[in-house]
C-alpha positions as CSV (number, residue, x, y, z in Angstrom):
1,M,5.1,15.3,-25.3
2,Y,5.6,11.8,-26.6
3,T,8.5,11.0,-28.6
4,N,6.9,7.5,-30.0
5,E,3.7,7.7,-31.4
6,A,3.0,4.1,-30.0
7,D,3.2,5.2,-26.8
8,V,0.0,7.6,-27.2
9,I,-3.3,6.6,-25.7
10,T,-5.5,6.8,-29.0
11,N,-8.3,4.6,-27.9
12,L,-10.0,5.2,-24.9
13,D,-10.8,1.3,-24.5
14,D,-6.9,0.9,-23.3
15,I,-7.7,2.8,-20.1
16,Y,-9.2,1.2,-17.0
17,N,-12.8,1.6,-16.2
18,I,-12.4,1.8,-12.3
19,G,-9.4,4.2,-11.0
20,T,-8.9,6.8,-8.7
21,F,-9.4,10.5,-8.9
22,V,-6.4,12.4,-7.8
23,Q,-5.0,15.9,-7.6
24,I,-1.7,16.6,-8.7
25,T,-0.2,18.7,-6.0
26,E,3.5,18.8,-7.4
27,F,5.1,17.7,-10.8
28,Q,8.6,18.5,-11.4
29,E,10.9,17.2,-14.0
30,F,14.6,18.0,-13.2
31,N,18.0,16.5,-14.7
32,N,16.0,13.8,-16.3
33,R,14.2,12.9,-13.2
34,M,10.8,13.2,-12.2
35,R,9.0,14.1,-8.8
36,L,5.3,13.6,-8.8
37,I,3.1,14.0,-5.5
38,I,-0.6,13.3,-5.8
39,Q,-3.5,13.2,-3.3
40,G,-6.1,10.6,-4.0
41,H,-10.0,11.9,-3.4
42,R,-12.1,9.1,-4.4
43,L,-12.9,5.9,-6.3
44,V,-13.7,6.8,-10.0
45,R,-16.0,4.3,-12.3
46,H,-16.3,5.1,-15.9
47,G,-16.3,8.8,-15.4
48,V,-12.6,9.0,-16.4
49,R,-13.2,8.3,-19.9
50,H,-15.9,11.3,-20.2
51,F,-13.6,13.4,-18.4
52,L,-10.7,12.7,-20.8
53,V,-12.8,12.9,-23.9
54,H,-13.7,16.6,-23.3
55,T,-10.6,17.5,-21.7
56,Y,-7.5,17.6,-24.0
57,M,-5.1,19.2,-21.7
58,Y,-5.7,16.3,-19.1
59,I,-4.8,14.1,-22.0
60,E,-1.7,15.8,-22.4
61,S,-1.0,15.7,-18.7
62,L,-1.5,12.1,-18.7
63,A,0.7,11.6,-21.6
64,Q,3.5,13.4,-19.6
65,I,3.2,11.4,-16.3
66,I,3.0,8.0,-18.4
67,E,6.2,9.0,-20.4
68,A,8.2,10.0,-17.0
69,G,6.8,6.9,-15.5
70,K,8.5,5.0,-18.5
71,R,11.6,6.5,-17.2
72,V,11.5,5.2,-13.9
73,I,11.1,1.4,-15.1
74,D,13.4,1.7,-18.0
75,D,16.3,3.3,-15.8
76,P,17.6,1.1,-13.1
77,T,18.6,4.2,-11.0
78,H,15.5,5.7,-11.3
79,L,13.2,2.4,-10.2
80,A,15.6,1.7,-7.2
81,D,14.9,5.6,-6.1
82,F,11.3,5.4,-6.8
83,G,11.0,2.0,-4.7
84,A,12.8,3.3,-2.1
85,A,11.0,6.5,-2.0
86,L,7.5,4.5,-1.6
87,T,8.4,2.6,1.4
88,S,8.2,3.9,5.0
89,G,11.6,2.9,5.6
90,E,13.7,5.4,7.7
91,S,15.4,8.7,6.1
92,H,18.9,7.1,6.7
93,Q,18.0,4.0,4.8
94,I,16.4,5.6,1.9
95,Q,19.4,8.2,1.9
96,A,21.7,5.1,1.5
97,V,19.7,3.9,-1.6
98,L,19.8,7.5,-3.2
99,E,23.8,7.5,-2.5
100,C,24.7,4.0,-3.4
101,P,27.0,4.5,-6.9
102,D,26.7,1.1,-7.8
103,I,23.4,0.0,-9.6
104,P,23.1,-3.7,-8.5
105,E,24.0,-2.9,-5.1
106,R,21.5,0.1,-5.3
107,L,18.8,-1.9,-6.5
108,I,19.4,-4.5,-3.8
109,L,19.2,-1.9,-1.3
110,A,16.2,-0.8,-2.7
111,L,14.9,-4.4,-2.4
112,E,15.6,-4.9,1.2
113,L,13.4,-1.9,2.5
114,P,10.1,-3.7,1.2
115,K,11.4,-6.5,2.3
116,K,11.7,-5.5,5.8
117,E,8.4,-4.1,5.5
118,L,6.9,-7.4,4.6
119,A,8.6,-8.9,7.3
120,I,7.3,-6.5,10.1
121,V,3.6,-6.7,8.6
122,T,4.1,-10.6,8.7
123,L,4.9,-10.5,12.2
124,Q,2.3,-8.2,13.3
125,K,-0.4,-10.6,11.8
126,K,1.2,-13.5,13.5
127,L,1.5,-11.4,16.9
128,G,-1.8,-10.4,16.5
129,K,-3.1,-14.1,15.7
130,E,-1.4,-15.0,18.8
131,V,-2.9,-12.4,21.0
132,E,-6.3,-13.2,19.5
133,E,-5.7,-16.9,20.4
134,K,-4.8,-16.4,23.9
135,F,-7.8,-14.0,24.4
136,A,-10.2,-16.6,23.2
137,K,-8.5,-19.3,25.3
138,M,-9.0,-17.2,28.3
139,Q,-12.4,-15.9,27.5
140,R,-13.1,-20.1,27.1
141,K,-11.4,-20.5,30.7
142,Y,-13.5,-17.9,32.3
143,N,-16.8,-19.0,31.1
144,F,-15.9,-22.7,32.2
145,I,-15.1,-21.3,35.5
146,T,-18.1,-19.1,35.6
147,R,-20.4,-21.9,34.7
148,G,-18.9,-24.1,37.3
149,T,-19.2,-21.5,39.8
150,E,-22.9,-21.1,39.1
151,N,-23.5,-24.9,39.0
152,N,-21.8,-25.0,42.5
153,K,-24.3,-22.5,44.0
154,E,-27.2,-24.1,42.4
155,R,-26.0,-27.5,44.0
156,T,-25.5,-25.5,47.2
157,R,-29.1,-24.0,47.1
158,N,-30.7,-27.4,45.6
159,I,-28.8,-29.0,49.1
160,S,-30.0,-26.4,51.5
161,N,-33.5,-26.6,50.1
162,G,-33.6,-30.2,50.6
163,V,-34.0,-31.3,46.9
């Protein structure tokens, strides 16, 4: 499937030792675009090399996916669309990226989606830390009050016992 021989993987040392075993549930190519849906199953160590050596069909599939992936990186419209699709943005936000005809504006719209997600994650971490600090402060206060109450009870017992 490759048009450029330099793009073909000829040495298995060029493949990572650790990866994810995935099942390709959908692979479609239409109008110079690619749609690939995969489902991750488990972490794989060193097994990929053995698997690829013995299965030429999988090497061809991998070559097709790599080639299609290059188109995503080389073409800014594909990159924007792919980037937007990877986010958990609302459907109208992703649709706005897909419909934008101006390439620089399209890339900016696509970049805004992960920026928003990063801001949300940062805020969630900050709020989580604040809640944790408040809880720890309340716990210390409770422990202090509880110890003080126990000490007062002990003093009262000592006084009533004449100690």
